[in-house]
N, C-alpha and C positions, 0 to 999 in steps of 0.2 A: 759711266761704263757699265755694260750689262754684267750681272753676276752669272756664274755658271748655271744656277737654277733658272735664270731668265733665258739663257741660251738653250738649255734643255727643253724648256717649255716652248720656245720658238720653233725648235726642230720638229715638234709634234703638234704644231698649231692646227686647229680644225681644218680639215680638207687637204692637209699637206703631209708629205713624207720625204724620204731621202732617196736621191738617185745615187746608186753605187757605180762610180766610174773609175774604180781603183785597180783595174786589171794590171797585173804584173806584165813584164815584157813577154814571158813565155805564154801567158794566158791570152793576151791580146793578139799575139802572133797566130794562135789557133783560131781566134775569132775572125781575123782577117783572112786566114787561109780558107775559111768556109765561104767567103765571097770572092775568092780567087785573087787576092792581092797579098803582097809582101809587106810585113811590118817594118816601117822605117820611122825615124823620129819625126820627119815632116808629115807623114801620113797619120801618125798617132795624134799629132797636133791638129791637123785638119779635121780629123774625126771628132775629137773632143771639142774643138771650136764650134763645129756644126751643132753639137748637142747643146753647148752653153749659150749659143746665140738664138736658140729656138724661141720664137715669139710665144709668149704665154707660159713659158716654163715655170715661172714663179707662181702661177695659179695653183699648182699642185705639188711643187717641189720647194722645200724649205732649206735644204742643204744638199751638198754633193760631196761624196767621199772621193778624194783624189789620190793618185799614186804620186810618189816623191817627184818624179820627172814632171808631172803635170802641174804640181803646185809651184814649180820654179819656171815653167815654160811660158813663153809669150805667144800671143796670137800672131797671125800673118801681118797685121798692121802694127805690131810692137806692143800692144796692150797685154799685160800679164793675164793669163787665162783666169787666174783667181779673181781678178778685178772685174772680168765680164760677169761673174756671179755676184760679187759684192755690190756692184752697181745696180743690180736688180733685186737687192734684198735677200739674196740667197747666201747661206753661210758655207764657206769652204771648209772641208774637213780633210783628214789625212789618214791613210792606212799606215800603221807603224810596225806591224809584225813582219817577220821574215819568212813566213811560211811554215807549214807543218812538216815535221820530220819523224822518222821512225823512233818510237820510244824504246830505248835500250832494254833488252831482256823481256820485252812484252810484244811478241809477234802480232802484227795487225793493228796495234794501237799506235797513235801518233801524238806528238806534243809540239806545240808551236814555239818557235824560237824568235829571238829578237830583243830580249831584255837588256843585253849588254850594250852600253852606250845610249840607252833610250832617254835618260834624263837630258843629255846634251842634245840629242836630236829634237826632243820636245822644245827646247829653248829656241832652236832654229825655226821650227814650224810655227811657234807662237809669234816670232818676229816677222814671219812671212804672212801672217794674218789668218792662220787656221783658227777656227773656233771650236772644233771638236776633233776627236781621233777615234780610230777603230782598231780592234785586235780580234782576230778570228781563231777560235779553237775548232779542231776537226775531230768529231767523235763518230767512229764507224761501228755499225752493228754487224755482228757476225757470230760465228761459233765461238763462244767463250769470251767475246769482246762486245763492248768495252769492259775492261777490268776496272775495279774500284780505284786502283792506283792511277789509271789513265785519267779518270774523271777528276781525281784530286790534284794531279799534276797540272792539268789544264786549268782547273779552277784557281790554283795558286798563281799561275802565270797571268791569267785574266785579272786577278785582284791586284797583283803587283803593277801591271800595266795601268789599271784604273787609278790607283793611288798616285802613281807618277804623273798621269795625265792631269788629274785635279791639282796636284802640286804646281804644275806648269801653267795652269789657267785654261786648260782645254777640257771640254766635256767628254768623258769616255763613253764610247759605244761598245758595250761588252757583248761579244758574239760567240756563244757556245753552240756550234752547229752540229746537230745530229744528222748525219748524211742520209739521203734518201736511197742510195744504191743498196740493192739487196732484195731478198724475197720475203722479208719479215712482214708480219701483220701490223696493222695500225696499233694494236694493243702493245706490241713489243716496242714500237717507237715511243708510245706514251710512257711505258715503264722506264726506258732509258732517258727520255727527256725529263721525267720526274727526278731521277737520280742526279742528272747533270745539274739541273737548276738548284737542287738542294745543296750540292757541293759548292756551286758558284756563290750562292748568297751567304753560306757559312764563311767562305774565304773573303768575300768583300767586307763582311762585318769584322773579321779578324784584322784586316788591313786598314780599317778605319775609313773606308770609302763612304762618302756622303751620298746616300741613295737619291736624294732630291736633285743631285747634280750629275746624274748619269742616265743613260738609256740602255735598255736591253734589246739586243738583236738576235732573237732565237729562230729556230726552225718552227714551222707549223707542224702539228702532229699528223703525219701521213703514213700510209703503208709504203713499203719498199717498192721501187719501180718495177721489180720483177714479180711482185705478188699478184695473183690472179684477181684479187678483189681490190679495185682502185676506188677508194672512198669518195663520195660526193662532197660538195662544199658544206652541207649541213652537218654531216658526220665529222668532217675535219674540224669544223668550228666547235662542235660539242666536246670532242676529245681535247682540243687545244685549250679551250677555256677551262675545262676541268683541271688540266695540268697546271696552268699558270695561276689560277685562283688559289691553288694549294701552296705555291712556292714563291710567288713574286710579291714582295711587300707593296702595300698601297702607296708608300712614299716615292716609289719610282714613277717619274712623270709619264713615261710612255714605253710601250713595247713596239718596236719597229721590225716587223717580221721580214726575214729574208725569203727569197723565192726558191732558192736551193735547187734549181733545175726544173721547177714547174714551168710550163709554158705560160706565155703572157696572159692569156685569157683565164686559165685555171687559177693563176695566182690572184688575179683580180676577183674572181668569183669567191675564192676562199676568204679574202680580205673583207669582201662585202658581207659574207655570211657571218663572220666574226663580229662585225659592227652591228649586225641585226640582232645578235644574241642579247645584248644589253647587260648591265650590271657590272661592267668592268670598272675597277677603281683607277685604271690608267688609260691613257689614250691608246687606241689600237691602230697603229699606223704601219708604214712599210719602209723598207730600205732595199729596193729591188735593183738588180743589175740587169741581167739578161731579160727579165720579164718587162723591163721598160725599154731596153735598148734594141732587142733583137729585130723588131720590125724596121726600125730606123737604119740599122746596120745593113740589113738585106736591101732596103730601098736605095741606100747610098751606093753600095757596091764600088766604092773608091772613085766615083766619077763626080767631078765638080758640077756637072749639069743636073745631078740628082739631089743636090743639097736641099732644095725646097721640099721635094717629095719626102725625103728622109725626115726633115723637121716636122712635116705634117703627120707622119707616122708616129713620131715621138709625142707630139702634142696630143694626138688622139689617146695614146696610152696614159699619158699624164691625166687627161680629163676623165678617163674611165676610173682610174685609181682615186682621183679627187672625189668622184661620186661614191666610190666604194667606202671611203672614209666615213661617209654619212649613212652607209647602208642603202644607198639609192641607186646603185648600179643595176642595170637590167641587161640581159643577154642581147637584147635588140640593139643596144648601143654598138656592139661589135658586129652583129649581123648586117647592120646598115652601113658599116664603114667600108 
C-alpha cells in the first residue's frame, strides 16, 4: 500500500496536477446558470461524468478533488464516478470544509468551518477510496484586513484539518487563499501572502503535521482585480517565488497553485513562468477549477450532443498545463486552438 508521502509525490508527478471539481451545490448552480441550465443531481452527475471520461485526462491530471455528493455518486451506467478516475490511475480526493463564515467581532474577516465531526467523516471518505483531502481558508484584503487574528484562526483550522487527515490516512491539501478581489497592488498581496504562509507553517508544526505527507494549495501573488496595473506572468512568477522561498519548507513535496478567478490562459501563462524560474525545492504544479473547466462547461451547455466538443476543450487545457509544468507552454498553443 502506498504511503502518504508516496501519494503526495504522485499528485505532483512531473507534467501533472489536480483538477478541482469540488463545487458546492450553490457554486455549481451559479456555473450552470451561466450556461442557461438548472442544477439538478442528474445534470451534476452528467457534467462530472463528462469530465472524468475525457480521453487523455490522465496525461496531465493526477488527482481530482470531489464534492461529497460526487464521491458517492454513480455514473449513468452504474459505475461509481470515483472508479472512473481510479481505473485511469487518477487519485480521487475530497473537499471537507463547510465554507467560510464571518469571523465574530472581526468585520470583513472570515474563518472556515467544518471541524466538528471531521474525524468520523474522514473515516467514511477513506472507506470510499479517497486518497487526499482539501480544506480552504479565505483571506480577504481590504481596509484594515486581514487582521492577524484572522490569519491565526485560519491557520489553526488548516492545521487541525491536516493533522486529522493524516491520522485518517489521507494526504491533506492545505489551501490558504488570499482573494484576488480588490484594488490592492501586487506588493500588498505579497505582504499578506507572506504573513499567511508564516502563520500556516507555524500552526502545522505545532500540530505535528508531517510536511512530507501534505501539499500546499496557495494563491499566486497577483494584484487585485480592480488595480489599474495587472502584472504580467514574469512579474507574478518573481513575486510568487520570492514569497514561497521565504516561507515554504523544502520538505513539502509540491505547491499546487489555485487559479483563484484567473482566466484559463492567464493561469497557464503564470504557471509556465513559475516553472521557467527554476531553483524551487518543491514541484510547482496546479490545482485548477474554473481555469480547467470553463471552456468545457461553455462548450457542453447542458447538451448531450456537445459532450465530445466539451471533452476536447478540457483535453486542450490539460495539455497546455501539462506543458506549463515543464515551462514549455507557448501562447501559440492557445492561438491555434
